[in-house]
C-alpha positions as CSV (number, residue, x, y, z in Angstrom):
1,P,59.5,-7.7,-98.6
2,L,57.3,-6.5,-101.4
3,M,54.3,-6.3,-99.1
4,N,56.1,-3.9,-96.8
5,F,57.5,-1.9,-99.7
6,T,54.0,-1.6,-101.3
7,V,52.3,-0.6,-98.1
8,A,54.8,2.1,-97.3
9,V,54.6,3.6,-100.8
10,D,50.7,3.4,-100.7
11,D,50.6,5.1,-97.2
12,H,52.9,7.9,-98.5
13,L,51.0,8.5,-101.7
14,L,47.7,8.5,-99.8
15,G,49.0,10.9,-97.2
16,V,48.3,8.5,-94.3
17,T,49.2,10.2,-91.0
18,H,48.3,7.6,-88.4
19,V,48.4,3.8,-88.6
20,I,46.5,1.8,-85.9
21,R,46.9,-2.0,-86.1
22,G,47.5,-5.1,-84.1
23,K,50.8,-5.7,-82.2
24,D,51.5,-8.6,-84.5
25,H,52.5,-6.0,-87.1
26,I,55.3,-4.4,-84.9
27,A,58.0,-6.1,-87.0
28,N,56.3,-4.8,-90.2
29,T,56.2,-1.3,-88.8
30,R,60.0,-1.3,-88.4
31,R,60.5,-2.3,-92.0
32,Q,58.0,0.3,-93.3
33,R,59.5,3.0,-91.1
34,Y,62.9,2.2,-92.7
35,I,61.5,2.7,-96.2
36,F,60.0,6.1,-95.1
37,D,63.3,7.2,-93.7
38,Y,65.2,6.0,-96.7
39,F,63.1,8.2,-99.1
40,G,63.0,11.1,-96.6
41,W,59.2,11.0,-96.3
42,D,57.2,12.1,-93.3
43,V,56.7,9.0,-91.1
44,P,53.2,8.3,-89.9
45,V,52.3,7.9,-86.2
46,Y,52.1,4.2,-85.5
47,R,50.0,2.7,-82.7
48,H,49.7,-1.0,-81.9
49,Y,47.1,-2.7,-79.8
50,G,47.0,-6.1,-78.1
51,R,44.5,-8.9,-78.6
52,M,41.1,-8.4,-77.0
53,G,39.4,-11.3,-75.5
54,I,35.7,-11.5,-74.5
55,E,34.8,-14.1,-71.9
56,G,32.3,-16.7,-73.0
57,V,32.0,-15.7,-76.7
58,V,33.6,-16.8,-79.9
59,L,35.8,-14.1,-81.6
60,S,37.7,-16.1,-84.2
61,T,36.2,-15.3,-87.6
62,S,37.2,-18.7,-89.0
63,Q,35.4,-20.5,-86.1
64,M,32.4,-18.3,-86.6
65,R,32.3,-19.1,-90.3
66,Q,32.6,-22.8,-89.7
67,G,29.9,-22.7,-87.1
68,I,27.5,-20.8,-89.3
69,A,28.2,-23.2,-92.3
70,S,27.6,-26.2,-90.1
71,G,24.4,-24.8,-88.6
72,E,25.8,-24.5,-85.1
73,Y,25.2,-20.7,-85.2
74,E,22.2,-19.1,-86.8
75,G,24.3,-16.4,-88.5
76,W,26.7,-13.5,-87.8
77,D,24.1,-12.1,-85.3
78,D,23.9,-15.2,-83.2
79,I,24.0,-13.9,-79.7
80,R,26.6,-16.5,-78.6
81,L,29.1,-14.7,-80.9
82,G,31.1,-11.6,-80.2
83,T,30.1,-9.6,-83.3
84,L,28.6,-6.1,-83.4
85,R,25.6,-7.6,-85.1
86,A,25.1,-10.0,-82.2
87,L,25.4,-7.2,-79.6
88,S,22.9,-5.1,-81.6
89,R,20.4,-8.0,-81.7
90,R,20.6,-8.2,-77.9
91,G,19.9,-4.5,-77.6
92,I,23.4,-3.2,-76.8
93,S,23.6,0.3,-78.2
94,P,26.5,1.5,-80.4
95,E,27.3,4.3,-78.0
96,A,27.7,1.8,-75.1
97,V,30.2,-0.2,-77.2
98,R,32.1,2.9,-78.1
99,Q,32.3,4.2,-74.5
100,A,33.4,0.8,-73.2
101,V,36.2,0.6,-75.8
102,L,37.3,4.2,-74.9
103,D,37.4,3.2,-71.3
104,I,39.8,0.3,-72.1
105,G,42.0,2.5,-74.4
106,I,44.6,1.3,-76.8
107,G,47.7,-0.5,-75.6
108,E,50.0,-3.3,-76.6
109,T,49.0,-5.5,-73.7
110,D,46.4,-8.3,-74.3
111,I,43.2,-7.5,-72.4
112,S,40.0,-9.1,-71.5
113,F,36.9,-7.1,-72.4
114,S,34.6,-6.5,-69.4
115,W,30.9,-7.4,-69.9
116,D,30.1,-5.6,-66.6
117,N,31.5,-2.4,-68.0
118,L,29.6,-2.7,-71.3
119,Y,26.4,-3.5,-69.4
120,A,26.8,-0.6,-67.1
121,Q,27.3,1.8,-70.1
122,N,24.3,0.4,-71.9
123,R,22.1,0.4,-68.7
124,M,22.7,4.2,-68.4
125,I,21.4,4.6,-72.0
126,V,18.4,2.2,-72.0
127,D,17.1,2.6,-68.4
128,P,15.6,6.1,-68.9
129,V,13.7,5.1,-72.1
130,A,12.8,1.4,-71.6
131,N,9.2,0.7,-70.7
132,R,8.5,-1.8,-68.0
133,Y,6.5,-5.1,-68.4
134,F,6.0,-8.4,-66.7
135,F,7.5,-11.6,-68.1
136,V,6.7,-14.8,-66.2
137,P,9.2,-17.6,-67.0
138,H,7.9,-21.2,-66.8
139,P,4.5,-20.1,-65.6
140,V,2.3,-22.0,-63.1
141,G,-1.4,-21.4,-62.8
142,A,-2.6,-20.2,-59.4
143,A,-6.3,-19.9,-58.5
144,I,-6.5,-17.5,-55.6
145,R,-9.2,-18.2,-53.1
146,D,-11.3,-15.4,-51.4
147,A,-9.7,-12.7,-53.5
148,P,-11.9,-9.8,-54.7
149,H,-11.8,-8.9,-58.4
150,H,-9.3,-6.2,-58.9
151,V,-7.6,-4.2,-61.6
152,A,-3.9,-3.5,-61.1
153,R,-2.4,-0.4,-62.7
154,A,1.3,-0.5,-63.1
155,L,3.5,2.4,-64.4
156,L,5.1,2.0,-67.8
157,H,8.1,3.7,-66.2
158,P,8.6,4.3,-62.5
159,N,10.2,7.8,-63.0
160,E,7.8,9.0,-65.7
161,P,4.2,8.6,-64.6
162,E,3.1,10.7,-67.6
163,R,3.9,7.8,-69.9
164,G,0.8,6.0,-68.5
165,T,0.0,2.7,-67.0
166,R,-0.4,-0.9,-67.9
167,V,-3.8,-2.4,-66.9
168,L,-3.7,-5.9,-65.5
169,P,-7.2,-7.3,-64.5
170,F,-7.4,-10.0,-61.8
171,T,-10.3,-12.3,-62.3
172,G,-9.4,-15.2,-60.1
173,T,-6.5,-17.1,-61.7
174,V,-2.9,-15.8,-62.3
175,L,0.3,-17.1,-63.7
176,L,3.4,-17.2,-61.4
177,P,7.1,-18.0,-62.0
178,R,7.6,-21.7,-61.2
179,Q,11.1,-21.0,-59.6
180,E,9.6,-18.7,-57.0
181,L,7.1,-21.3,-55.8
182,E,9.9,-23.9,-55.7
183,K,11.4,-21.8,-52.9
184,H,8.3,-22.7,-50.8
185,P,7.4,-19.2,-49.6
186,S,4.5,-19.0,-47.0
187,L,3.6,-15.5,-48.2
188,I,4.1,-13.7,-51.5
189,R,3.3,-10.2,-52.8
190,L,2.0,-10.0,-56.4
191,K,3.5,-6.8,-57.6
192,D,1.1,-3.9,-57.9
193,L,-1.8,-6.2,-56.7
194,F,-2.1,-7.8,-53.3
195,N,-0.6,-10.4,-50.8
196,V,-1.2,-14.1,-51.2
197,K,-0.7,-16.9,-48.6
198,V,0.8,-20.0,-50.0
199,S,0.3,-23.4,-48.4
200,Y,0.8,-27.0,-49.6
201,D,-1.0,-30.3,-49.3
202,E,-1.2,-33.6,-51.2
203,R,-3.0,-31.8,-54.0
204,G,-0.2,-29.2,-54.5
205,Y,-0.1,-25.5,-53.9
206,L,-3.0,-23.6,-52.2
207,F,-3.3,-19.9,-52.7
208,T,-5.4,-17.6,-50.5
209,Y,-5.9,-13.9,-50.6
210,A,-4.0,-12.2,-47.6
211,G,-4.9,-8.5,-47.9
212,D,-3.8,-5.5,-49.8
213,Q,-1.2,-3.9,-47.5
214,L,2.3,-3.7,-49.0
215,S,3.7,-2.9,-45.6
216,E,2.5,-6.3,-44.2
217,A,4.4,-8.1,-47.0
218,R,7.5,-6.1,-46.4
219,E,7.3,-6.7,-42.6
220,A,7.1,-10.5,-43.3
221,K,9.9,-10.2,-45.9
222,A,7.7,-11.8,-48.5
223,P,9.1,-11.9,-52.0
224,I,7.5,-9.4,-54.4
225,I,7.0,-11.2,-57.7
226,Q,5.7,-10.6,-61.2
227,W,2.5,-12.2,-62.3
228,L,0.0,-12.2,-65.2
229,P,-3.7,-12.8,-65.6
230,A,-4.2,-16.3,-66.9
231,D,-6.6,-15.2,-69.6
232,C,-4.6,-12.4,-71.2
233,A,-1.0,-13.4,-71.4
234,L,1.0,-14.0,-74.6
235,P,3.5,-16.8,-75.1
236,C,7.0,-15.4,-75.2
237,V,10.5,-16.9,-75.5
238,L,13.4,-15.1,-74.0
239,R,16.6,-16.0,-75.8
240,T,19.8,-15.8,-73.8
241,P,23.4,-16.9,-74.6
242,E,22.8,-19.8,-72.2
243,G,19.6,-21.0,-73.9
244,D,15.9,-20.2,-74.4
245,V,13.6,-19.4,-71.5
246,E,9.9,-20.1,-72.2
247,G,7.2,-18.0,-70.6
248,V,4.5,-15.5,-71.0
249,C,4.4,-11.7,-71.2
250,E,2.0,-8.8,-71.2
251,T,-0.1,-8.1,-74.3
252,G,1.4,-4.5,-74.4
253,V,4.7,-6.0,-75.5
254,M,3.2,-6.4,-78.9
255,R,3.8,-2.6,-79.4
256,E,7.5,-2.8,-78.5
257,A,8.9,-4.6,-81.6
258,G,12.5,-3.5,-82.2
259,S,12.7,-1.7,-78.9
260,V,14.5,-2.5,-75.6
261,L,12.3,-2.8,-72.6
262,Q,12.7,-4.1,-69.1
263,F,11.0,-7.2,-67.9
264,E,10.6,-6.5,-64.2
265,R,12.7,-8.7,-61.9
266,V,14.2,-10.4,-65.0
267,G,16.2,-7.7,-66.9
268,F,16.4,-5.7,-70.0
269,A,15.5,-7.3,-73.3
270,R,15.1,-6.4,-77.0
271,I,11.8,-7.4,-78.6
272,D,12.9,-9.1,-81.9
273,D,9.6,-10.5,-83.4
274,T,5.9,-10.1,-82.6
275,T,4.5,-11.6,-85.7
276,G,4.7,-15.4,-85.0
277,D,2.8,-17.6,-82.7
278,R,4.8,-16.3,-79.8
279,I,6.8,-13.1,-79.0
280,T,10.6,-13.5,-79.4
281,A,12.8,-11.4,-77.1
282,Y,16.6,-11.3,-76.7
283,F,18.0,-10.9,-73.2
284,T,20.2,-7.8,-73.0
285,H,21.4,-7.7,-69.4
286,R,20.1,-7.2,-65.9
């Protein structure tokens, strides 16, 4: 009783006009409204909201605190948690969070927060500004026979050629994503480079230059995949809520510390650290 009396008096003396709080306080609202009416004070506008759930993340502060203390979580910005600090570390902008919450609105019904809606809002913000780079997960070395030396020039942003290009020299051996080769393609297109015939024998994969024409790759429905020169790729770990993905990335990523970029064919990521023995990136969304 004293809590409700104290809150009502404080709200009156402070000139509070609107009170927004969880629906578990509806009973307290009735008691506090009674006190306002009894003294003849102007009653604030009360709004109550239901519990918000976010699929796949921990929201309970007590569980978070216990997990951090036990070492299960790295801290309040561990990307498996549903904190604003965790979202920020992944590269989710404050404006995207704000707009996603506004889209949901305030109501007394319990709701489930939509990751898809949040990602869509964030994508509209980061897509126009994020530079593009290659990240090759679980790389496999591929020596390509009969291929001429070539220098690939890929745009930093497909809609803004004035930003410049990334230079990727081909000198004979490239790094390719292992999961793409496990699909056993007969022909692949190295993005912004050339076509490669893939065959197999008892020694493993065999890679042979198959021409420059993109139209031929499209006609054959060959997958267009990211790649990196074997002699100028940087170790990189892409941290996701499901676990770490080891790989390599372009050297230009070193200039993107603290920024959100797009790893082509992988998704958006925030570059967290470029000072160690490998680059650390946090997966944002596709």
